[in-house]
C-alpha positions as CSV (number, residue, x, y, z in Angstrom):
1,M,-29.9,-31.2,-40.5
2,P,-27.9,-27.6,-41.5
3,K,-26.5,-25.1,-40.2
4,I,-25.9,-22.4,-42.5
5,Q,-24.2,-19.2,-43.3
6,I,-24.9,-16.4,-45.6
7,I,-22.4,-13.7,-46.5
8,G,-22.5,-10.7,-49.1
9,T,-22.4,-7.2,-49.3
10,S,-24.8,-5.2,-48.3
11,G,-28.4,-5.6,-51.1
12,A,-27.5,-9.0,-52.5
13,G,-30.0,-10.2,-50.9
14,K,-29.0,-12.5,-47.6
15,T,-31.5,-11.9,-45.2
16,T,-34.4,-12.8,-47.9
17,L,-32.8,-15.9,-48.6
18,A,-31.9,-16.6,-44.6
19,E,-35.9,-15.9,-44.3
20,A,-36.6,-19.2,-47.0
21,C,-33.9,-21.3,-46.1
22,A,-35.1,-20.9,-42.4
23,Q,-39.2,-21.7,-43.9
24,A,-37.8,-24.3,-46.2
25,F,-36.0,-26.1,-43.0
26,D,-37.5,-24.6,-40.3
27,I,-34.7,-23.6,-38.5
28,P,-34.4,-20.2,-36.2
29,H,-32.7,-17.5,-38.5
30,I,-30.4,-15.4,-36.9
31,E,-30.2,-12.1,-38.5
32,L,-26.5,-10.4,-37.2
33,D,-28.1,-7.0,-38.2
34,G,-30.6,-7.2,-35.9
35,I,-28.0,-8.2,-32.9
36,H,-25.5,-5.8,-34.0
37,W,-27.5,-2.2,-33.5
38,Q,-29.4,-1.2,-30.6
39,N,-31.3,1.6,-30.1
40,G,-30.5,5.0,-32.1
41,W,-28.4,3.3,-34.2
42,V,-26.1,2.5,-31.6
43,E,-23.8,-0.5,-32.4
44,L,-23.0,-3.0,-29.2
45,D,-19.5,-3.7,-27.7
46,R,-17.9,-5.9,-29.9
47,A,-17.6,-8.7,-27.2
48,E,-20.7,-8.6,-26.4
49,M,-22.2,-9.2,-29.7
50,K,-19.7,-12.3,-30.1
51,A,-20.8,-13.6,-26.5
52,R,-24.4,-13.3,-27.8
53,V,-23.8,-14.8,-31.0
54,A,-21.7,-17.3,-29.3
55,S,-25.1,-18.1,-27.1
56,L,-27.6,-18.4,-30.2
57,L,-25.4,-20.8,-31.7
58,A,-25.1,-22.9,-28.7
59,Q,-28.8,-22.8,-28.3
60,N,-29.8,-23.7,-31.1
61,P,-28.4,-27.5,-33.3
62,Q,-30.0,-25.8,-36.2
63,W,-29.5,-22.2,-37.8
64,V,-29.4,-19.7,-40.6
65,V,-27.3,-16.5,-40.0
66,D,-27.2,-13.3,-41.9
67,G,-24.3,-11.0,-42.1
68,N,-20.1,-10.1,-42.4
69,Y,-19.5,-9.0,-39.0
70,S,-16.1,-9.8,-38.5
71,Q,-16.3,-10.2,-34.5
72,V,-18.4,-13.6,-35.5
73,F,-17.4,-14.6,-38.6
74,D,-15.2,-16.9,-38.0
75,L,-17.3,-18.1,-34.9
76,V,-20.2,-18.8,-37.1
77,Q,-17.8,-20.1,-40.3
78,S,-16.4,-23.0,-38.6
79,Q,-19.8,-24.3,-37.5
80,A,-21.8,-24.0,-41.3
81,H,-22.7,-27.1,-42.7
82,L,-23.4,-24.6,-46.1
83,I,-21.9,-21.5,-46.9
84,I,-24.0,-19.2,-49.5
85,W,-22.7,-16.3,-51.0
86,P,-25.0,-14.5,-53.3
87,D,-21.8,-12.7,-55.9
88,L,-23.7,-9.8,-57.8
89,P,-22.5,-7.0,-59.5
90,K,-21.8,-3.5,-57.8
91,Y,-24.5,-1.9,-60.1
92,Q,-27.4,-4.3,-59.0
93,T,-26.4,-4.2,-54.9
94,L,-26.5,-0.3,-55.1
95,W,-29.7,-0.5,-57.1
96,A,-30.9,-2.7,-53.9
97,V,-29.7,-0.6,-51.5
98,T,-30.8,2.4,-52.9
99,R,-34.8,1.2,-53.6
100,R,-35.0,-0.5,-50.1
101,S,-33.7,2.6,-47.8
102,I,-36.5,5.2,-50.0
103,I,-39.4,2.8,-49.4
104,R,-37.8,2.2,-45.8
105,G,-37.3,6.2,-45.7
106,L,-41.1,6.8,-46.8
107,T,-43.0,3.9,-44.7
108,R,-40.8,5.4,-41.7
109,A,-40.7,1.8,-41.0
110,R,-39.3,0.2,-37.5
111,L,-35.7,-1.6,-38.2
112,W,-35.0,-5.0,-36.2
113,K,-37.5,-4.5,-33.4
114,T,-35.6,-1.3,-32.2
115,E,-36.9,2.3,-32.5
116,N,-34.6,2.4,-35.7
117,R,-35.7,4.2,-38.6
118,E,-33.9,5.1,-42.1
119,S,-33.0,8.4,-43.3
120,L,-33.6,9.5,-46.5
121,F,-31.2,12.8,-46.0
122,K,-28.7,10.5,-44.5
123,F,-28.4,8.3,-47.3
124,F,-28.3,11.0,-50.1
125,F,-26.0,13.4,-48.7
126,S,-24.2,12.0,-46.0
127,K,-20.8,9.2,-45.6
128,D,-22.9,7.2,-43.3
129,S,-25.0,6.1,-46.6
130,M,-25.0,2.6,-47.1
131,F,-25.2,3.8,-51.4
132,Y,-21.7,5.0,-49.8
133,W,-21.0,2.2,-48.4
134,V,-21.9,-0.8,-51.1
135,W,-19.3,1.6,-52.8
136,T,-16.6,1.8,-51.0
137,T,-16.6,-2.0,-49.8
138,H,-18.1,-3.9,-52.8
139,D,-15.2,-4.6,-54.0
140,R,-12.8,-5.4,-50.8
141,R,-15.8,-7.9,-49.8
142,H,-15.8,-9.9,-53.2
143,R,-11.8,-10.3,-52.6
144,E,-12.2,-11.3,-49.4
145,F,-15.0,-13.8,-49.8
146,S,-13.6,-14.7,-53.0
147,E,-10.1,-16.4,-50.5
148,V,-12.7,-18.0,-48.2
149,F,-14.4,-20.1,-50.7
150,K,-10.9,-20.5,-52.0
151,R,-9.4,-21.9,-48.7
152,L,-12.5,-24.0,-47.7
153,T,-12.8,-25.9,-51.1
154,Q,-9.0,-27.5,-50.2
155,I,-10.4,-28.8,-47.0
156,D,-12.3,-32.5,-48.0
157,D,-14.8,-32.4,-45.0
158,G,-15.7,-28.7,-45.0
159,P,-18.7,-27.2,-45.8
160,L,-20.4,-26.9,-48.9
161,L,-20.3,-23.8,-50.5
162,V,-23.0,-22.2,-52.9
163,R,-21.4,-18.8,-55.0
164,L,-24.8,-17.2,-56.9
165,K,-23.6,-14.8,-59.5
166,S,-27.2,-13.5,-60.4
167,R,-30.4,-12.6,-59.0
168,R,-31.9,-15.1,-60.9
169,E,-29.7,-17.9,-59.5
170,T,-30.4,-16.8,-56.3
171,K,-33.9,-17.6,-56.8
172,I,-34.2,-20.4,-58.3
173,L,-31.7,-21.5,-55.6
174,R,-34.4,-19.9,-53.0
175,D,-37.4,-21.3,-55.1
176,T,-36.0,-24.9,-55.6
177,L,-35.0,-24.9,-51.1
178,L,-39.0,-23.7,-50.4
179,R,-39.7,-26.8,-53.0
180,R,-37.8,-29.1,-51.4
181,G,-37.9,-28.5,-47.5
182,R,-36.2,-30.3,-45.4
183,K,-34.8,-32.9,-48.7
184,G,-32.2,-29.8,-49.2
185,L,-30.0,-29.2,-51.6
186,I,-29.9,-31.5,-54.4
187,H,-26.0,-32.7,-53.8
188,K,-24.1,-34.4,-56.1
189,A,-20.4,-35.6,-56.7
190,L,-18.3,-35.7,-60.0
191,A,-15.6,-38.1,-60.3
192,Y,-12.5,-36.3,-63.0
193,V,-9.8,-38.6,-64.2
194,V,-6.9,-37.4,-65.6
195,R,-3.9,-38.6,-67.0
196,G,-0.8,-37.4,-69.2
197,S,-0.1,-33.6,-68.8
198,G,0.3,-30.4,-70.9
199,N,-1.6,-31.2,-74.2
200,Q,-1.0,-34.6,-74.1
201,A,-3.5,-35.1,-71.2
202,Q,-6.6,-36.8,-71.6
203,L,-9.9,-37.0,-69.2
204,L,-12.3,-40.7,-68.7
205,V,-15.5,-40.3,-69.9
206,F,-18.1,-42.6,-70.6
207,E,-21.2,-42.7,-73.3
208,H,-24.3,-42.8,-71.8
209,P,-26.6,-45.4,-73.4
210,K,-29.8,-43.5,-73.4
211,T,-29.0,-40.6,-74.1
212,K,-26.0,-40.8,-76.0
213,N,-24.4,-38.0,-74.4
214,V,-20.9,-38.1,-73.4
215,E,-20.6,-37.9,-69.4
216,V,-18.2,-38.0,-66.2
217,V,-18.7,-40.4,-63.5
218,R,-21.2,-38.3,-61.4
219,G,-23.8,-39.5,-58.6
220,T,-25.9,-38.0,-55.8
221,V,-24.5,-37.5,-52.2
222,D,-26.1,-39.6,-49.8
223,Q,-27.1,-38.9,-46.2
224,G,-24.0,-39.5,-44.0
225,E,-21.9,-40.1,-47.0
226,S,-19.0,-37.1,-48.0
227,S,-18.8,-35.9,-51.2
228,R,-15.4,-37.6,-51.7
229,Q,-16.9,-40.9,-50.6
230,T,-19.6,-40.8,-53.2
231,A,-16.6,-40.0,-55.8
232,E,-15.0,-42.2,-55.2
233,R,-17.7,-45.0,-54.4
234,E,-19.5,-44.0,-58.2
235,L,-16.4,-43.9,-60.0
236,F,-16.0,-48.0,-58.3
237,E,-19.6,-48.4,-59.6
238,E,-19.6,-47.4,-62.8
239,A,-16.3,-47.7,-64.0
240,G,-14.9,-50.7,-62.0
241,L,-11.9,-48.2,-60.7
242,S,-10.4,-47.6,-57.4
243,L,-8.3,-44.5,-57.7
244,P,-6.6,-42.0,-55.5
245,V,-8.3,-38.3,-55.3
246,K,-5.5,-35.5,-56.1
247,K,-7.7,-32.7,-54.8
248,R,-10.8,-31.3,-54.5
249,L,-11.6,-29.3,-58.0
250,G,-14.5,-26.9,-56.4
251,F,-18.1,-26.2,-56.3
252,E,-20.3,-25.2,-59.2
253,S,-23.7,-24.2,-59.1
254,I,-25.7,-25.8,-62.3
255,F,-29.1,-24.6,-63.1
256,V,-31.4,-26.6,-65.1
257,R,-34.9,-27.7,-65.7
258,S,-36.8,-30.4,-63.4
259,G,-38.1,-33.2,-64.7
260,P,-38.0,-36.9,-66.0
261,F,-38.2,-34.7,-69.4
262,R,-36.4,-31.4,-68.4
263,Q,-40.2,-29.4,-68.8
264,G,-40.5,-28.6,-64.8
265,P,-38.9,-25.6,-63.4
266,F,-35.0,-24.5,-63.3
267,E,-33.7,-26.0,-60.1
268,H,-30.6,-25.6,-58.3
269,Q,-27.7,-28.4,-58.0
270,L,-24.8,-28.7,-56.2
271,Y,-21.6,-30.0,-58.1
272,D,-19.1,-30.9,-55.9
273,C,-15.8,-31.9,-58.0
274,F,-13.1,-34.3,-57.5
275,L,-9.3,-34.7,-59.5
276,F,-8.4,-38.3,-59.8
277,D,-5.5,-39.8,-60.7
278,G,-5.8,-41.7,-63.7
279,S,-1.8,-42.1,-64.2
280,G,-2.2,-45.8,-63.6
281,V,-4.8,-46.8,-66.4
282,G,-2.9,-48.5,-68.8
283,K,-6.9,-49.1,-70.7
284,E,-7.7,-47.0,-74.1
285,E,-11.1,-48.0,-73.6
286,W,-13.4,-50.5,-72.2
287,T,-17.1,-51.7,-71.3
288,H,-18.1,-51.9,-67.3
289,Q,-21.8,-53.1,-66.2
290,V,-22.9,-50.7,-63.5
291,S,-23.1,-52.0,-59.8
292,G,-24.6,-50.5,-57.1
293,D,-28.5,-49.7,-56.6
294,G,-28.9,-46.2,-58.5
295,G,-31.5,-45.4,-61.7
296,D,-28.1,-46.6,-63.5
297,E,-27.6,-50.2,-62.0
298,G,-27.1,-53.0,-64.5
299,M,-26.3,-50.3,-67.6
300,K,-23.2,-50.9,-69.7
301,F,-21.4,-47.9,-69.8
302,R,-18.6,-47.6,-72.9
303,F,-15.7,-45.9,-71.5
304,F,-12.5,-44.1,-72.9
305,W,-10.5,-41.0,-73.1
306,I,-10.3,-37.7,-75.1
307,P,-7.9,-34.5,-74.5
308,L,-8.8,-32.4,-71.8
309,A,-7.8,-29.3,-74.2
310,S,-11.3,-30.1,-75.6
311,A,-13.4,-31.8,-73.3
312,Q,-15.4,-28.9,-72.6
313,K,-17.1,-29.1,-76.4
314,K,-17.6,-32.6,-75.5
315,L,-19.3,-33.1,-72.2
316,T,-22.7,-31.9,-71.5
317,P,-22.9,-28.5,-70.4
318,E,-23.6,-29.2,-66.6
319,T,-20.4,-31.5,-66.1
320,A,-17.9,-29.1,-68.5
321,K,-18.8,-26.1,-66.8
322,I,-15.9,-26.5,-64.4
323,I,-13.6,-27.7,-66.8
324,G,-13.8,-23.8,-68.6
325,S,-13.9,-22.1,-65.3
326,K,-10.1,-23.8,-64.8
327,A,-6.9,-23.7,-66.3
328,L,-4.7,-26.9,-67.2
329,S,-1.9,-26.4,-64.7
330,D,-5.5,-26.4,-61.9
331,W,-5.5,-30.6,-62.6
332,G,-2.3,-30.8,-62.7
333,A,-1.7,-31.6,-66.2
């Protein structure tokens, strides 16, 4: 069962997403704002807040935590299995906090089981305004969280990372989790096998016998299996290759229609992408019969090489996405 951390600037929708995760997985929701803010808008002592959060994490084997407080950020991150970052444009978060504060101010809603209420005067005429806070911190938060994701990507057994770049993507992830419940994320591992360097770099692909699409090796991560293990297993089962992993390229969130004919609602899929060293593969083209117990078992895939520089145009959009987000230097090519 998951331990989930949701980060992002104010107005990004962290709490709404956390509530959906708590409902989908039937786990406790720990809202850091509700711990930090005491009656009268008094901030809880940093050491006391860290102690309270540590106690809550220890008491609950599964949880979802939303918030960015520095005194507990690393504590939560070090235990999280999944980190979700709604990385929305500044104008969207500014509109969200404005709308939220006006509604709270007009309804005089009490916040976090305290006597605290939002003040419209403070929102429009004070430097304590949430609008001012988002305006002055959004860009800094974006840089900080980008560095966090970059660092965690390099850890093979690190948490899964989901970065959402619009309200639409956030809604699709939320709806996907609510539909799937305890089954959780749709999590796949992809194997990008590259040989050569510079403009001569080549990517290993195959033609699927049913769809005739040009694909890279990929497969669903089984329970109890790491993403890296899945990528290695799928590469052996589908291509007959046992190759060394050079590095993890990163995560990509893919949004596709569900159902056998892609006519169902959009769903979120998380692709965990690995770079394999194909320099020792001397074959130019071969056919391999798929082994294992998946849906492709027994099919024959025809493998061949295509130029890495033009691969984005030949692959399906979902498998080409990470190629478009990387420079040749990122591939070690």
